[in-house]
C-alpha angles and dihedrals in degrees: 000000000000123000125239129194131174142166139191122180143068102316127091102266106208097074089047092052096046095046091045092051091051089055090048096044092103086070091065139330109187092110141340140206147171136206122199125190116212129157089355092301130108124230109197129184127178136175138181114242131018131350091267088066090055090049090053090052091052089043100186096312112151103237107195128222146085095224125066150127133220138191140194113199138221102189121240108147112031129011122277104279139132093255091053094046119106143278097070127193141204127246095275097042087241096126137044120198135183120190142188115193139039128287101213097191094044094120093055092046092045092055092048093049093046089055087055090055102264115147119215122204104179138053093231128116088222095070089067088069093056093054094041092055089044090055092058092044088055088054090058102265120139119239097267093050093042092054091043093052093043094052090051087066095048125100117197136034132315147167106186142175120198134193127188120204094227094048110069087159097062141072114178126200136174138173143201115166096341119088125247129175129191120216120208122209139155090253099049147294130304129204126198145152090246139356099270096091090051097058110113093020102063144347095204118091143163123205120221116225126213114287094024131124124201119210107198121192129175094264106018144021138203135188125218131190123234088261091054100257118145110242125203109225123203121228117230133189123240119210101199114121132197094260091063094057098043129082094242092212097314118126091231138022089231093060091046090052093047090051092046093062098098088057097040090052090052089049091050091052098038112126092356103090121080108193100185093051093038093229145094134255118217113172093187094068105023095094088056098036096120091063089061096039095054100033114133088214140354125221115201113198129187145127135243116337091001088058089057089052087050091057089055088048089056091058092046095050093048094044099043104024106026096225120134112248134195123194117212134188102240090218090063100032102088096036097065097053097248116218105243135157142161091287092058123087122202120205115196121198123196131150094210097033087223103082103140097217094047092047090051089051090052091053093047091051092049090048088057090050097248120145109251127205126187136210113193142142103222119083113223094016121147095255091048090053099040101047121086093236139341154155130259120222097218088207094136125233115330109206102170109092093225105072118233116144092036089058095055090043090052090054089048093053091048088051091051093049093049092045090054093048094040093054090054094047109036119327116113121234091246092053090044091055090049090052092048092049091050093047089053089054095052097086091056091048090051089050091053091049091052088060087072091070095109092051090048090051089055090052090049090054088061095045103039095101093055117123097196138021137184125215117199133184142148134221113346090359095058093080087046088058089052092049093046091053091047092053091052092049094046100054109017098037091227114142108245134166132196121213141169100264094238091054090064088086090058097070116315093076087075088070097054119110136130090289096055118092111207119197115205124192095211110166121158102268140121093298098041096114091050093052090050088057090051090052090053090053091055093045090052087061093046095251118161108248123209111181132199101205142172118265112268096025103133095164093071092052087068091059105039133070089215131017125195111193124213129185116266119253137161112300093244091057097044095104093065089060105030094054092061097075090047092053089050093046091053091046096050092044090053093048092049090050091050093242124157098256100189097038109032117189120277094004134108131190100236118036102208097161130067 
Protein backbone atom coordinates (compact mmCIF):
# COMPACT_ATOMS: atom_id res chain seq x y z
CA UNK A 1 0.00 0.00 0.00
CA UNK A 2 3.06 2.19 -0.15
CA UNK A 3 3.61 4.78 -2.86
CA UNK A 4 6.58 4.85 -5.25
CA UNK A 5 7.72 7.65 -7.51
CA UNK A 6 10.81 8.00 -9.71
CA UNK A 7 12.22 10.09 -12.53
CA UNK A 8 15.13 10.03 -14.96
CA UNK A 9 15.66 12.75 -17.53
CA UNK A 10 16.56 16.41 -17.91
CA UNK A 11 14.49 18.05 -15.16
CA UNK A 12 15.56 18.70 -11.57
CA UNK A 13 14.22 15.65 -9.79
CA UNK A 14 13.54 16.76 -6.20
CA UNK A 15 10.37 18.81 -6.91
CA UNK A 16 9.04 15.95 -9.02
CA UNK A 17 9.61 13.46 -6.22
CA UNK A 18 8.09 15.61 -3.49
CA UNK A 19 5.03 16.54 -5.50
CA UNK A 20 4.60 12.93 -6.58
CA UNK A 21 4.80 11.69 -3.00
CA UNK A 22 2.17 14.20 -1.90
CA UNK A 23 -0.17 12.87 -4.56
CA UNK A 24 0.55 9.31 -3.45
CA UNK A 25 0.33 9.99 0.27
CA UNK A 26 -3.13 8.41 0.46
CA UNK A 27 -1.37 5.07 -0.14
CA UNK A 28 0.49 5.34 3.17
CA UNK A 29 1.84 8.00 5.44
CA UNK A 30 3.86 6.34 8.21
CA UNK A 31 7.15 7.67 6.81
CA UNK A 32 8.66 9.02 3.62
CA UNK A 33 12.01 9.30 1.93
CA UNK A 34 13.90 10.19 -1.25
CA UNK A 35 17.20 9.22 -2.83
CA UNK A 36 18.86 11.36 -5.51
CA UNK A 37 21.85 10.29 -7.57
CA UNK A 38 24.23 13.07 -8.62
CA UNK A 39 27.92 12.85 -9.57
CA UNK A 40 27.90 9.15 -8.65
CA UNK A 41 26.87 9.95 -5.06
CA UNK A 42 23.57 9.41 -3.28
CA UNK A 43 21.78 12.08 -1.33
CA UNK A 44 19.19 10.44 0.93
CA UNK A 45 16.64 12.04 3.22
CA UNK A 46 14.01 10.27 5.34
CA UNK A 47 11.46 11.30 7.92
CA UNK A 48 8.83 9.65 10.09
CA UNK A 49 5.29 10.81 9.42
CA UNK A 50 3.81 12.59 6.46
CA UNK A 51 5.48 14.22 3.49
CA UNK A 52 5.50 17.58 5.21
CA UNK A 53 7.93 16.12 7.75
CA UNK A 54 10.24 15.11 4.95
CA UNK A 55 10.00 18.61 3.49
CA UNK A 56 10.98 20.05 6.87
CA UNK A 57 13.99 17.74 6.95
CA UNK A 58 15.07 18.94 3.51
CA UNK A 59 14.25 22.54 4.57
CA UNK A 60 14.81 24.30 1.29
CA UNK A 61 18.17 22.73 0.54
CA UNK A 62 18.84 22.46 -3.15
CA UNK A 63 19.44 18.75 -3.64
CA UNK A 64 21.01 18.30 -7.04
CA UNK A 65 20.27 15.66 -9.60
CA UNK A 66 18.04 14.61 -12.47
CA UNK A 67 17.64 11.00 -11.31
CA UNK A 68 15.90 9.89 -8.14
CA UNK A 69 13.32 7.75 -6.39
CA UNK A 70 10.91 8.42 -3.54
CA UNK A 71 8.62 6.46 -1.25
CA UNK A 72 5.75 7.01 1.17
CA UNK A 73 5.26 4.08 3.53
CA UNK A 74 2.40 2.11 5.02
CA UNK A 75 4.18 -0.04 7.57
CA UNK A 76 4.03 -3.84 7.37
CA UNK A 77 7.35 -5.21 8.63
CA UNK A 78 8.90 -2.96 11.24
CA UNK A 79 7.38 -0.02 13.08
CA UNK A 80 7.26 3.45 11.54
CA UNK A 81 10.75 4.84 12.16
CA UNK A 82 13.48 6.61 10.28
CA UNK A 83 15.60 3.47 10.06
CA UNK A 84 12.68 1.52 8.57
CA UNK A 85 11.75 4.27 6.12
CA UNK A 86 12.58 3.79 2.45
CA UNK A 87 14.81 4.03 0.41
CA UNK A 88 16.93 1.15 1.70
CA UNK A 89 20.53 0.38 0.76
CA UNK A 90 22.99 -2.50 0.63
CA UNK A 91 26.14 -2.95 2.72
CA UNK A 92 28.32 -0.86 0.44
CA UNK A 93 25.81 1.91 -0.20
CA UNK A 94 25.98 0.98 -3.85
CA UNK A 95 22.22 0.49 -4.31
CA UNK A 96 19.02 2.30 -3.31
CA UNK A 97 15.69 0.47 -3.37
CA UNK A 98 12.08 1.44 -2.73
CA UNK A 99 9.40 -1.23 -2.51
CA UNK A 100 5.65 -1.69 -2.30
CA UNK A 101 4.50 -5.19 -1.37
CA UNK A 102 5.53 -8.02 0.94
CA UNK A 103 8.49 -10.37 0.56
CA UNK A 104 7.06 -13.55 2.07
CA UNK A 105 10.34 -15.46 2.27
CA UNK A 106 12.31 -12.51 3.65
CA UNK A 107 13.28 -14.32 6.87
CA UNK A 108 14.84 -17.23 4.98
CA UNK A 109 16.68 -14.91 2.61
CA UNK A 110 17.82 -12.67 5.45
CA UNK A 111 19.38 -15.59 7.34
CA UNK A 112 21.13 -16.81 4.22
CA UNK A 113 22.53 -13.37 3.41
CA UNK A 114 23.65 -12.76 6.99
CA UNK A 115 25.60 -15.99 6.85
CA UNK A 116 27.31 -14.58 3.76
CA UNK A 117 28.37 -11.51 5.74
CA UNK A 118 25.63 -9.03 4.91
CA UNK A 119 24.73 -6.63 7.71
CA UNK A 120 21.09 -5.56 8.09
CA UNK A 121 20.09 -2.30 9.78
CA UNK A 122 16.28 -2.27 9.53
CA UNK A 123 13.40 -4.57 10.44
CA UNK A 124 11.85 -4.37 6.98
CA UNK A 125 11.39 -7.14 4.47
CA UNK A 126 12.48 -4.68 1.77
CA UNK A 127 16.09 -4.54 2.91
CA UNK A 128 16.46 -8.16 1.87
CA UNK A 129 16.15 -7.03 -1.75
CA UNK A 130 19.08 -4.62 -1.42
CA UNK A 131 21.42 -7.29 -0.12
CA UNK A 132 20.14 -9.92 -2.52
CA UNK A 133 20.86 -7.68 -5.51
CA UNK A 134 24.22 -6.76 -3.98
CA UNK A 135 25.13 -10.43 -3.75
CA UNK A 136 24.71 -10.89 -7.49
CA UNK A 137 26.56 -7.65 -8.22
CA UNK A 138 29.45 -8.98 -6.14
CA UNK A 139 29.43 -12.09 -8.33
CA UNK A 140 30.01 -9.93 -11.42
CA UNK A 141 26.46 -9.42 -12.71
CA UNK A 142 25.39 -6.03 -14.04
CA UNK A 143 22.46 -4.26 -12.40
CA UNK A 144 19.78 -5.58 -14.74
CA UNK A 145 20.94 -9.17 -14.36
CA UNK A 146 21.44 -8.80 -10.61
CA UNK A 147 17.87 -7.58 -10.12
CA UNK A 148 16.57 -10.23 -12.49
CA UNK A 149 18.37 -13.04 -10.65
CA UNK A 150 17.42 -11.68 -7.25
CA UNK A 151 13.73 -11.41 -8.07
CA UNK A 152 13.72 -15.02 -9.24
CA UNK A 153 14.43 -15.98 -5.63
CA UNK A 154 11.71 -13.81 -4.15
CA UNK A 155 8.31 -15.07 -3.01
CA UNK A 156 5.59 -12.51 -2.50
CA UNK A 157 4.59 -9.24 -4.11
CA UNK A 158 6.57 -6.22 -5.16
CA UNK A 159 6.64 -3.00 -7.07
CA UNK A 160 10.23 -1.77 -6.87
CA UNK A 161 12.51 0.96 -8.15
CA UNK A 162 16.30 0.54 -8.01
CA UNK A 163 19.26 2.89 -8.44
CA UNK A 164 22.95 1.97 -8.66
CA UNK A 165 25.61 4.55 -7.75
CA UNK A 166 27.73 3.85 -10.82
CA UNK A 167 24.78 4.01 -13.25
CA UNK A 168 23.49 7.60 -13.49
CA UNK A 169 21.92 6.64 -16.81
CA UNK A 170 19.57 4.00 -15.42
CA UNK A 171 16.38 3.69 -13.37
CA UNK A 172 15.20 0.12 -12.93
CA UNK A 173 11.67 -0.97 -12.00
CA UNK A 174 9.84 -4.28 -11.70
CA UNK A 175 6.46 -5.51 -10.50
CA UNK A 176 4.65 -8.58 -9.29
CA UNK A 177 1.30 -7.91 -7.69
CA UNK A 178 1.95 -4.21 -6.97
CA UNK A 179 1.11 -1.63 -9.65
CA UNK A 180 3.63 0.49 -11.52
CA UNK A 181 3.05 2.92 -14.36
CA UNK A 182 5.63 4.59 -16.63
CA UNK A 183 5.11 8.15 -17.82
CA UNK A 184 6.61 9.26 -21.13
CA UNK A 185 7.65 12.86 -21.80
CA UNK A 186 10.06 14.79 -23.99
CA UNK A 187 12.25 15.50 -20.98
CA UNK A 188 12.47 11.97 -19.57
CA UNK A 189 10.61 9.08 -17.97
CA UNK A 190 8.50 8.98 -14.84
CA UNK A 191 7.69 6.02 -12.63
CA UNK A 192 4.85 5.82 -10.10
CA UNK A 193 2.44 3.52 -8.29
CA UNK A 194 -0.45 5.16 -10.11
CA UNK A 195 -1.04 8.01 -12.53
CA UNK A 196 -1.63 10.81 -9.99
CA UNK A 197 2.05 11.92 -9.79
CA UNK A 198 2.19 12.14 -13.59
CA UNK A 199 -0.65 14.63 -14.02
CA UNK A 200 0.71 17.91 -15.32
CA UNK A 201 3.90 16.30 -16.60
CA UNK A 202 2.56 13.90 -19.22
CA UNK A 203 -0.58 12.27 -20.53
CA UNK A 204 1.22 9.28 -22.07
CA UNK A 205 1.70 6.18 -19.95
CA UNK A 206 2.53 2.50 -20.12
CA UNK A 207 1.41 0.02 -17.48
CA UNK A 208 3.75 -2.70 -16.30
CA UNK A 209 2.26 -6.17 -16.01
CA UNK A 210 3.23 -8.81 -13.47
CA UNK A 211 6.60 -10.36 -14.13
CA UNK A 212 7.90 -7.37 -16.09
CA UNK A 213 10.97 -5.17 -15.58
CA UNK A 214 11.33 -1.67 -16.97
CA UNK A 215 14.78 -0.37 -17.87
CA UNK A 216 14.50 3.40 -18.05
CA UNK A 217 17.28 5.49 -19.56
CA UNK A 218 17.39 9.20 -20.20
CA UNK A 219 16.32 8.88 -23.82
CA UNK A 220 14.75 5.44 -24.17
CA UNK A 221 13.15 2.62 -22.26
CA UNK A 222 12.58 -1.06 -22.72
CA UNK A 223 10.61 -3.69 -20.87
CA UNK A 224 11.73 -7.27 -20.29
CA UNK A 225 9.85 -10.27 -18.97
CA UNK A 226 11.03 -12.33 -16.05
CA UNK A 227 12.43 -14.83 -18.55
CA UNK A 228 14.41 -12.06 -20.28
CA UNK A 229 12.21 -11.53 -23.35
CA UNK A 230 11.85 -7.99 -24.72
CA UNK A 231 8.22 -6.88 -24.52
CA UNK A 232 6.65 -4.16 -26.64
CA UNK A 233 4.52 -1.90 -24.42
CA UNK A 234 1.71 0.21 -25.74
CA UNK A 235 1.39 3.86 -24.78
CA UNK A 236 -2.01 5.00 -23.51
CA UNK A 237 -3.45 8.41 -22.75
CA UNK A 238 -4.70 9.42 -19.31
CA UNK A 239 -7.52 11.95 -19.02
CA UNK A 240 -7.09 13.09 -15.41
CA UNK A 241 -6.45 16.81 -15.03
CA UNK A 242 -5.10 18.84 -12.13
CA UNK A 243 -8.52 20.02 -11.00
CA UNK A 244 -9.54 16.44 -10.23
CA UNK A 245 -6.67 15.86 -7.81
CA UNK A 246 -6.85 19.21 -6.00
CA UNK A 247 -9.15 20.26 -3.15
CA UNK A 248 -10.82 23.05 -5.13
CA UNK A 249 -11.30 25.19 -2.03
CA UNK A 250 -12.68 22.46 0.21
CA UNK A 251 -10.96 21.85 3.56
CA UNK A 252 -10.69 18.11 2.86
CA UNK A 253 -10.70 15.83 -0.14
CA UNK A 254 -13.38 13.72 1.51
CA UNK A 255 -15.83 16.63 1.68
CA UNK A 256 -15.03 17.57 -1.93
CA UNK A 257 -15.71 13.99 -3.02
CA UNK A 258 -18.95 13.79 -1.05
CA UNK A 259 -20.12 17.02 -2.67
CA UNK A 260 -19.07 15.82 -6.13
CA UNK A 261 -21.49 12.90 -6.07
CA UNK A 262 -24.32 14.49 -8.08
CA UNK A 263 -21.81 15.02 -10.89
CA UNK A 264 -20.02 11.70 -10.52
CA UNK A 265 -23.34 9.87 -10.67
CA UNK A 266 -24.19 11.74 -13.87
CA UNK A 267 -20.77 10.84 -15.25
CA UNK A 268 -21.30 7.18 -14.36
CA UNK A 269 -24.65 7.15 -16.17
CA UNK A 270 -23.66 9.37 -19.10
CA UNK A 271 -24.36 7.70 -22.44
CA UNK A 272 -25.44 4.50 -20.73
CA UNK A 273 -29.21 5.02 -20.23
CA UNK A 274 -31.67 4.45 -23.08
CA UNK A 275 -35.00 5.95 -22.08
CA UNK A 276 -37.12 4.84 -25.02
CA UNK A 277 -36.03 1.23 -24.70
CA UNK A 278 -36.07 1.36 -20.91
CA UNK A 279 -32.64 -0.19 -20.64
CA UNK A 280 -28.92 0.49 -20.33
CA UNK A 281 -26.02 0.26 -22.74
CA UNK A 282 -22.68 -0.96 -21.38
CA UNK A 283 -20.11 -1.51 -24.09
CA UNK A 284 -17.61 -3.08 -21.71
CA UNK A 285 -19.73 -6.19 -21.12
CA UNK A 286 -21.98 -6.46 -24.16
CA UNK A 287 -19.68 -8.82 -26.07
CA UNK A 288 -19.82 -11.20 -23.09
CA UNK A 289 -23.44 -10.60 -22.12
CA UNK A 290 -24.57 -14.19 -22.59
CA UNK A 291 -22.25 -15.36 -19.82
CA UNK A 292 -24.14 -13.16 -17.38
CA UNK A 293 -27.58 -13.87 -18.82
CA UNK A 294 -27.25 -17.64 -18.58
CA UNK A 295 -25.13 -17.94 -15.47
CA UNK A 296 -26.41 -20.49 -12.96
CA UNK A 297 -25.12 -18.27 -10.21
CA UNK A 298 -23.11 -15.12 -9.77
CA UNK A 299 -20.47 -14.61 -7.10
CA UNK A 300 -19.66 -10.99 -6.30
CA UNK A 301 -16.36 -10.55 -4.50
CA UNK A 302 -14.88 -7.42 -2.96
CA UNK A 303 -13.37 -5.89 0.18
CA UNK A 304 -14.37 -3.07 2.53
CA UNK A 305 -16.71 -0.46 1.10
CA UNK A 306 -16.81 -2.31 -2.22
CA UNK A 307 -18.12 -5.36 -0.34
CA UNK A 308 -21.02 -3.29 0.93
CA UNK A 309 -21.76 -2.24 -2.65
CA UNK A 310 -21.64 -5.93 -3.55
CA UNK A 311 -24.37 -6.70 -1.00
CA UNK A 312 -26.59 -4.13 -2.69
CA UNK A 313 -25.69 -5.76 -5.99
CA UNK A 314 -26.94 -9.08 -4.64
CA UNK A 315 -30.36 -7.58 -3.98
CA UNK A 316 -30.42 -5.92 -7.42
CA UNK A 317 -29.49 -9.08 -9.30
CA UNK A 318 -32.06 -11.18 -7.52
CA UNK A 319 -34.83 -8.55 -7.80
CA UNK A 320 -34.29 -7.44 -11.39
CA UNK A 321 -32.57 -10.40 -13.05
CA UNK A 322 -33.63 -13.48 -11.07
CA UNK A 323 -30.17 -15.04 -10.83
CA UNK A 324 -28.93 -16.43 -7.49
CA UNK A 325 -26.06 -14.37 -6.11
CA UNK A 326 -23.49 -14.94 -3.39
CA UNK A 327 -21.34 -12.18 -1.96
CA UNK A 328 -17.85 -13.16 -0.84
CA UNK A 329 -15.10 -11.39 1.02
CA UNK A 330 -12.26 -11.48 -1.47
CA UNK A 331 -9.80 -12.06 1.37
CA UNK A 332 -11.50 -15.39 2.17
CA UNK A 333 -12.59 -16.43 -1.29
CA UNK A 334 -9.56 -18.30 -2.56
CA UNK A 335 -8.65 -19.86 0.77
CA UNK A 336 -11.74 -21.99 1.14
CA UNK A 337 -11.55 -23.73 -2.25
CA UNK A 338 -14.64 -22.09 -3.76
CA UNK A 339 -16.78 -24.34 -5.94
CA UNK A 340 -16.65 -22.75 -9.36
CA UNK A 341 -17.17 -23.98 -12.89
CA UNK A 342 -17.91 -22.73 -16.39
CA UNK A 343 -21.53 -21.99 -15.41
CA UNK A 344 -20.42 -19.62 -12.63
CA UNK A 345 -19.72 -15.94 -13.18
CA UNK A 346 -17.53 -13.95 -10.80
CA UNK A 347 -17.96 -10.21 -10.54
CA UNK A 348 -15.06 -8.39 -8.84
CA UNK A 349 -15.52 -4.88 -7.48
CA UNK A 350 -12.58 -2.62 -6.57
CA UNK A 351 -12.26 1.16 -6.62
CA UNK A 352 -8.52 1.08 -7.33
CA UNK A 353 -8.50 -2.07 -9.41
CA UNK A 354 -5.38 -3.07 -7.48
CA UNK A 355 -6.77 -4.53 -4.24
CA UNK A 356 -4.54 -7.53 -3.59
CA UNK A 357 -7.23 -9.82 -2.18
CA UNK A 358 -9.70 -9.02 -4.94
CA UNK A 359 -7.05 -9.52 -7.60
CA UNK A 360 -6.19 -12.89 -6.07
CA UNK A 361 -9.89 -13.82 -6.17
CA UNK A 362 -10.01 -12.87 -9.86
CA UNK A 363 -7.05 -15.12 -10.62
CA UNK A 364 -8.50 -18.01 -8.64
CA UNK A 365 -11.79 -17.73 -10.52
CA UNK A 366 -10.01 -17.64 -13.88
CA UNK A 367 -7.93 -20.65 -12.86
CA UNK A 368 -11.18 -22.52 -12.27
CA UNK A 369 -12.44 -21.47 -15.73
CA UNK A 370 -15.18 -19.15 -14.57
CA UNK A 371 -15.98 -16.05 -16.56
CA UNK A 372 -14.81 -12.99 -14.60
CA UNK A 373 -16.19 -9.46 -14.88
CA UNK A 374 -14.77 -6.37 -13.18
CA UNK A 375 -16.14 -3.10 -11.86
CA UNK A 376 -13.42 -0.56 -11.05
CA UNK A 377 -12.63 3.12 -11.24
CA UNK A 378 -9.03 3.14 -12.42
CA UNK A 379 -8.32 2.81 -16.13
CA UNK A 380 -5.47 0.43 -16.86
CA UNK A 381 -5.55 -1.15 -13.40
CA UNK A 382 -4.69 -4.81 -12.88
CA UNK A 383 -8.29 -5.91 -12.38
CA UNK A 384 -9.38 -3.97 -15.47
CA UNK A 385 -6.73 -5.76 -17.51
CA UNK A 386 -7.10 -9.25 -16.05
CA UNK A 387 -10.88 -9.65 -16.10
CA UNK A 388 -12.67 -10.93 -19.20
CA UNK A 389 -14.90 -7.87 -19.40
CA UNK A 390 -16.07 -5.06 -17.18
CA UNK A 391 -17.39 -1.59 -16.55
CA UNK A 392 -15.54 1.54 -15.43
CA UNK A 393 -17.12 3.84 -12.85
CA UNK A 394 -15.97 7.14 -14.39
CA UNK A 395 -16.09 8.66 -10.90
CA UNK A 396 -12.76 10.46 -11.29
CA UNK A 397 -9.83 10.21 -8.86
CA UNK A 398 -10.78 9.57 -5.25
CA UNK A 399 -8.06 10.91 -2.95
CA UNK A 400 -9.71 10.67 0.46
CA UNK A 401 -8.86 7.32 2.00
CA UNK A 402 -12.45 6.71 3.11
CA UNK A 403 -14.38 5.95 -0.07
CA UNK A 404 -17.53 7.96 -0.79
CA UNK A 405 -18.17 8.81 -4.43
CA UNK A 406 -16.76 5.48 -5.62
CA UNK A 407 -19.33 3.68 -3.47
CA UNK A 408 -22.33 5.45 -4.96
CA UNK A 409 -20.87 5.01 -8.45
CA UNK A 410 -20.42 1.27 -7.79
CA UNK A 411 -24.10 1.01 -6.83
CA UNK A 412 -25.01 2.93 -9.96
CA UNK A 413 -23.03 0.59 -12.22
CA UNK A 414 -24.62 -2.44 -10.53
CA UNK A 415 -28.02 -0.84 -11.16
CA UNK A 416 -27.16 -0.34 -14.83
CA UNK A 417 -25.94 -3.93 -15.26
CA UNK A 418 -29.04 -5.40 -13.63
CA UNK A 419 -31.34 -3.11 -15.59
CA UNK A 420 -29.73 -4.26 -18.84
CA UNK A 421 -29.98 -7.94 -17.92
CA UNK A 422 -33.41 -7.60 -16.40
CA UNK A 423 -34.87 -6.02 -19.53
CA UNK A 424 -33.63 -8.96 -21.59
CA UNK A 425 -34.91 -11.58 -19.15
CA UNK A 426 -38.18 -10.37 -17.68
CA UNK A 427 -38.67 -6.62 -17.12
CA UNK A 428 -41.29 -4.96 -19.31
CA UNK A 429 -40.47 -1.91 -21.39
CA UNK A 430 -42.82 0.26 -19.33
CA UNK A 431 -41.16 -0.76 -16.08
CA UNK A 432 -37.75 -0.33 -17.70
CA UNK A 433 -38.60 3.25 -18.67
CA UNK A 434 -39.77 3.94 -15.12
CA UNK A 435 -36.46 2.62 -13.78
CA UNK A 436 -34.47 4.70 -16.25
CA UNK A 437 -36.42 7.84 -15.41
CA UNK A 438 -35.86 7.30 -11.71
CA UNK A 439 -32.14 6.63 -12.18
CA UNK A 440 -31.83 9.89 -14.10
CA UNK A 441 -33.42 11.73 -11.15
CA UNK A 442 -31.01 10.32 -8.55
CA UNK A 443 -28.24 12.96 -8.96
CA UNK A 444 -30.74 15.75 -8.24
CA UNK A 445 -32.02 13.87 -5.19
CA UNK A 446 -28.46 13.43 -3.95
CA UNK A 447 -27.89 17.16 -4.47
CA UNK A 448 -30.96 17.95 -2.38
CA UNK A 449 -29.76 15.60 0.37
CA UNK A 450 -26.38 17.33 0.45
CA UNK A 451 -28.17 20.54 1.37
CA UNK A 452 -28.77 18.99 4.81
CA UNK A 453 -25.07 19.25 5.65
CA UNK A 454 -25.53 22.06 8.18
CA UNK A 455 -28.27 20.15 10.04
CA UNK A 456 -26.11 17.03 10.07
CA UNK A 457 -23.21 19.04 11.48
CA UNK A 458 -25.46 20.20 14.34
CA UNK A 459 -26.41 16.59 15.07
CA UNK A 460 -22.73 15.65 15.01
CA UNK A 461 -22.02 18.34 17.60
CA UNK A 462 -24.36 16.53 19.98
CA UNK A 463 -22.95 13.08 19.27
CA UNK A 464 -19.22 13.75 19.00
CA UNK A 465 -18.41 12.48 22.50
CA UNK A 466 -20.05 9.11 21.87
CA UNK A 467 -17.90 6.03 22.36
CA UNK A 468 -20.17 3.61 20.50
CA UNK A 469 -22.95 3.78 17.92
CA UNK A 470 -25.30 1.33 16.22
CA UNK A 471 -26.49 1.58 12.62
CA UNK A 472 -29.61 -0.40 11.69
CA UNK A 473 -31.41 -0.95 8.41
CA UNK A 474 -33.48 -3.53 6.56
CA UNK A 475 -33.56 -4.74 2.98
CA UNK A 476 -31.64 -2.48 0.63
CA UNK A 477 -30.79 -0.21 3.55
CA UNK A 478 -29.05 -2.92 5.57
CA UNK A 479 -25.79 -2.62 3.55
CA UNK A 480 -26.15 1.15 3.94
CA UNK A 481 -26.10 0.65 7.72
CA UNK A 482 -22.89 -1.36 7.37
CA UNK A 483 -21.30 1.31 5.21
CA UNK A 484 -22.39 4.14 7.51
CA UNK A 485 -20.84 2.40 10.50
CA UNK A 486 -17.64 1.74 8.55
CA UNK A 487 -17.30 5.41 7.59
CA UNK A 488 -17.64 6.47 11.21
CA UNK A 489 -15.03 3.96 12.35
CA UNK A 490 -12.61 4.84 9.59
CA UNK A 491 -12.34 8.56 10.13
CA UNK A 492 -13.67 9.42 13.62
CA UNK A 493 -12.34 6.36 15.48
CA UNK A 494 -15.70 5.81 17.18
CA UNK A 495 -16.65 2.17 17.55
CA UNK A 496 -19.73 1.56 15.42
CA UNK A 497 -21.50 -1.53 14.15
CA UNK A 498 -24.06 -2.03 11.42
CA UNK A 499 -26.76 -4.70 11.70
CA UNK A 500 -29.96 -5.80 10.04
CA UNK A 501 -32.49 -4.08 12.26
CA UNK A 502 -34.25 -7.33 13.23
CA UNK A 503 -30.94 -8.82 14.37
CA UNK A 504 -30.70 -6.17 17.06
CA UNK A 505 -32.81 -8.44 19.28
CA UNK A 506 -30.24 -11.20 18.92
CA UNK A 507 -27.50 -9.56 20.94
CA UNK A 508 -26.88 -5.85 20.25
CA UNK A 509 -30.00 -4.79 22.16
CA UNK A 510 -28.05 -5.57 25.33
CA UNK A 511 -25.87 -2.55 24.61
CA UNK A 512 -28.66 -0.02 24.32
CA UNK A 513 -29.05 2.58 27.04
CA UNK A 514 -29.43 6.36 27.22
CA UNK A 515 -25.79 6.80 26.14
CA UNK A 516 -26.09 4.74 22.93
CA UNK A 517 -26.95 6.62 19.71
CA UNK A 518 -28.75 4.37 17.24
CA UNK A 519 -28.97 5.40 13.60
CA UNK A 520 -31.94 3.94 11.70
CA UNK A 521 -32.29 4.07 7.94
CA UNK A 522 -36.08 4.23 7.93
CA UNK A 523 -37.32 5.26 4.52
CA UNK A 524 -40.87 4.48 3.40
CA UNK A 525 -40.42 1.15 1.66
CA UNK A 526 -41.66 -2.44 1.90
CA UNK A 527 -40.20 -2.91 5.40
CA UNK A 528 -41.15 0.51 6.80
CA UNK A 529 -43.60 -0.83 9.40
CA UNK A 530 -41.04 -3.32 10.61
CA UNK A 531 -38.36 -0.66 11.06
CA UNK A 532 -40.83 1.48 13.07
CA UNK A 533 -41.27 -1.46 15.44
CA UNK A 534 -37.49 -1.72 15.80
CA UNK A 535 -37.33 1.99 16.64
CA UNK A 536 -39.91 1.46 19.37
CA UNK A 537 -37.77 -1.31 20.83
CA UNK A 538 -34.81 1.04 21.06
CA UNK A 539 -36.91 3.86 22.54
CA UNK A 540 -38.22 1.49 25.18
CA UNK A 541 -34.63 1.09 26.36
CA UNK A 542 -33.94 4.83 26.26
CA UNK A 543 -31.66 4.65 23.25
CA UNK A 544 -31.03 7.85 21.30
CA UNK A 545 -32.64 7.50 17.87
CA UNK A 546 -31.33 9.27 14.76
CA UNK A 547 -33.48 8.50 11.74
CA UNK A 548 -32.84 8.81 8.01
CA UNK A 549 -36.40 9.18 6.71
CA UNK A 550 -38.36 9.95 3.57
CA UNK A 551 -39.46 13.53 2.99
CA UNK A 552 -42.90 14.20 4.38
CA UNK A 553 -42.80 11.44 6.99
CA UNK A 554 -44.06 13.20 10.11
CA UNK A 555 -44.79 10.01 12.03
CA UNK A 556 -41.14 9.19 12.46
CA UNK A 557 -40.43 12.64 13.91
CA UNK A 558 -42.49 11.59 16.95
CA UNK A 559 -40.16 8.69 17.62
CA UNK A 560 -36.70 10.02 16.86
CA UNK A 561 -34.47 12.53 18.63
CA UNK A 562 -33.18 13.68 15.23
CA UNK A 563 -34.57 13.15 11.74
CA UNK A 564 -32.66 13.72 8.52
CA UNK A 565 -35.00 13.74 5.55
CA UNK A 566 -34.07 12.48 2.10
CA UNK A 567 -36.09 12.60 -1.14
CA UNK A 568 -38.16 9.53 -1.90
CA UNK A 569 -37.05 7.20 -4.64
CA UNK A 570 -37.72 3.62 -5.68
CA UNK A 571 -36.77 1.15 -2.98
CA UNK A 572 -34.05 -0.46 -5.11
CA UNK A 573 -32.31 2.90 -5.53
CA UNK A 574 -32.59 4.01 -1.90
CA UNK A 575 -28.92 3.31 -1.04
CA UNK A 576 -27.63 5.97 -3.44
CA UNK A 577 -29.56 8.57 -1.46
CA UNK A 578 -29.62 7.23 2.10
CA UNK A 579 -25.84 6.82 2.30
CA UNK A 580 -25.28 10.55 1.78
CA UNK A 581 -26.35 11.71 5.30
CA UNK A 582 -24.21 8.96 6.83
CA UNK A 583 -21.14 10.07 4.87
CA UNK A 584 -21.73 13.63 6.05
CA UNK A 585 -22.32 12.54 9.66
CA UNK A 586 -19.02 10.64 9.71
CA UNK A 587 -17.23 13.60 8.14
CA UNK A 588 -18.56 16.19 10.59
CA UNK A 589 -17.92 13.90 13.57
CA UNK A 590 -14.31 13.43 12.48
CA UNK A 591 -13.76 17.17 12.01
CA UNK A 592 -15.25 17.95 15.42
CA UNK A 593 -13.00 15.35 17.02
CA UNK A 594 -9.91 16.84 15.29
CA UNK A 595 -9.23 13.65 13.36
CA UNK A 596 -7.26 13.53 10.14
CA UNK A 597 -10.18 13.12 7.76
CA UNK A 598 -8.32 12.42 4.53
CA UNK A 599 -5.59 10.26 6.01
CA UNK A 600 -7.00 8.38 8.99
CA UNK A 601 -4.56 6.48 11.16
CA UNK A 602 -3.44 3.01 10.12
CA UNK A 603 -5.35 3.10 6.81
CA UNK A 604 -4.34 3.41 3.19
CA UNK A 605 -6.39 3.97 0.08
CA UNK A 606 -5.33 1.00 -1.96
CA UNK A 607 -4.66 -2.26 -0.11
CA UNK A 608 -2.11 -3.92 -2.34
CA UNK A 609 -0.80 -6.38 0.27
CA UNK A 610 -2.53 -9.32 1.93
